[in-house]
N, C-alpha and C positions, 0 to 999 in steps of 0.2 A: 338117852338111842331110843325114847318108848317111840316120841314124835313121830321120827324118822322113821320105823318102823311101822308106824298106824299111815304115815303118808303115800310108803313106796306100796303099802295093803291096799289103800284106797287106789292108788295109781292103777295099778295089776285088775282089780276089782272092776273100775270105770268102763273096761272094753275096748273096742278096738279104736272109739271114737279120741281115746286119749292120745293118740297116735300122733295126728295131726295137728291136737293141740298142743304135741308139745314140739311139734316143730315150726306152729304158729308163737310160741314162747321162745324158742330161739332165736327163729330171726328177727322178735322183736325186741329181745337181748341185743344182737351183736349191733341193732340199727341204732339203738340208745347208746351206746355205748361210742358207736361210733360218731351220733351229734353228739354227746360231751365233748369228744374229741375239738370238733368242730366248734363249741361255743368256748371250751376252754382257749383255743387257737388263735379265736379274734376277740377275749377280752383282753382292752386296752385301758390303761387310766384317760377318761374323756376328758378330763378336767383339765390335766397336765397337757393332752392335746390341745386341747383348745388356745390353751396360755400360749405354748410355744409357738402353734398355727398363726394366731395374730400376732404373737411380736415381731416374728419375721414379715408377714404383709404391711403391719404398720411400719417398718421401715425400707421396706422395697425389698427385699431381702429372697428374692425365687428360691434362687440357689437354696439357700439356707431351709427354706420351706419344702422344698422338692430333697434335701436330704432329711427330713422330718419325719417325710412321708413314706419312702422308700424302707428307713430302719423301724418303724412304727407295723407289727406285726398283725397279719388277717387281713380279710379284704378292703377293709376301710382304708390302710395305709394304701394299697393298688390303687383303689381307686383315687384318693385323693392324688396320689405319686402322677397319675395316667393325667389326670385335669389338670394340674400343673402345667406335665412336661407339652399340653399340648395350648397352653396359655402362651407358654414360655415360645411357641412355634408359631404364635397368632392369634390361635382360637381368642373370639372375645366372648362367647356363649359357653356357660357353664355346664348348659344340659348336652349341646352337641358335643363338648367333649368328654361326657364320660355315658353319653346314651350307651356306648358297645358294651364296654368295659361292664358296666352296671347290669347289663342283663346277662351278661356272661356268668356276672357271681349272684347275680339271682338264682337260675338254674342251677346251682355248685350249694344253692344256701335249700333252695325245695326237695333235693333230691333224693332225699330219704323220709322227708315229712308224709309224702302223700305215701307208702308204704304203710309205716305206723298208721295213719289212719285208717288204713283198709286193715290190718291188723285187728286194732281193737274192735273194726266192726265185725269183724268175719269170728273172733273169738266166742264173743256169748250166743253164735248164734251155731257155730256148732256145737257149742254148750250142751243148745236146747235139740236142736239135731239128735247128737246122744243117750239123751235122757227120751225123747219119743220115741227112739229107735229101742232103747231099754227096755220101756212101759209096755209095746208092742211082745219083746222077747215073752217078759216075765206072764203078761195074759196068755200067750201062745202056750207056754209052758203050767197055766193051770188050765185052760181047757184039756189038753191034752191029756193032762193027770187024774183030770176032772179034783183036784185038791178043796176042800174049803180052810184050810190051815189059813188062816190070817196072817201068820210067821214068815208064809211064802209070798205073798204078794207084798209086804211089807221089805223083804228081804230083798223084793225086785226093783223097787221104786226108789229103795236105797243107792243102790248099785248105778239105778238110773240117774240119780239126783247127782252123783257127784262127777259128770261131766258138765253141768251146768253151771257149779259149784267152781268148776275149774276154772271154765270157759268165764266167770265173771273176776274169779279173780287174776287174771291174765291182764283179762280189759281194762282193770279199774286202774292201777298204774299207769299202764301205757297212754291210757287219758289223762292223767294226771301229770306227765312228762309233755306230751307232747304240748298241751296247754301253757310249760314249763319253758319251752323251747319257743311258741309263736309268741311269749312275754320276752324273752330276752332276745328274740330276731327282731321283732321290732323296738326296744329300745337298741340295739346295735340302728338299725337305719333310723333311728330318731339322732343320733350323735352325727350318723353320716351326713345326715340333712341340716345339721347347726354346720357341720364346718363346710359342708358346698356354700349355706350363705357367707358365713365370714369370705370367702371367694368372692364371691357376685359380690358384696358390698367392696372390696378393692378392689376390683372390677371398675364398679362405677366410682368411685373415686379415683382412680386411677384415670378413668375417661374426664372426671370433671376440669381436674390440675391441667390437662393434655386442653382442655377449652381454654381454660384461661390464660395459659400462656402464648397459645393462637394468639 
């Protein structure tokens, strides 16, 4: 309980700038949880999906490939399903078949990332602002009281630095999470590129077969 008491005491001593810092911390936690749920919802067995998709396409079983995509969770399943449905309807270009749905899914992927970046940039600035404000107040008190006791100045600086520490404690975990989010999202997008390449190869091979038959 000692560390908890110390933490609460430091927050109380940090002054009014602890309120916006607390709001930034709360917003960051909410958005990180939302993004973690997003990653969980879009996590798939990439190798298995690629094997089953390739098998269905090699057998020219487009319906099976569509069913596979439909039962695959996340944006990868939705994009592949839309692509295969458009191809079934006569579309021959994968990029044209997926352009709209990819733009829609990219919007959903990036909707919280910008706010997380803003939060980890703002948190240290709020901390520094709180520290500067605290130092100004400490020096004003010393000037008014004409005190020469260095402990009074040290106490003011100690209280002022709390906001800087708080800002850094908020920013560092958010920075690490944003980097994890970026790498995880890029990995999912790389899987999507691989699956779309499989579909392109299948369309190309089918085109060659049709030419030979003709």
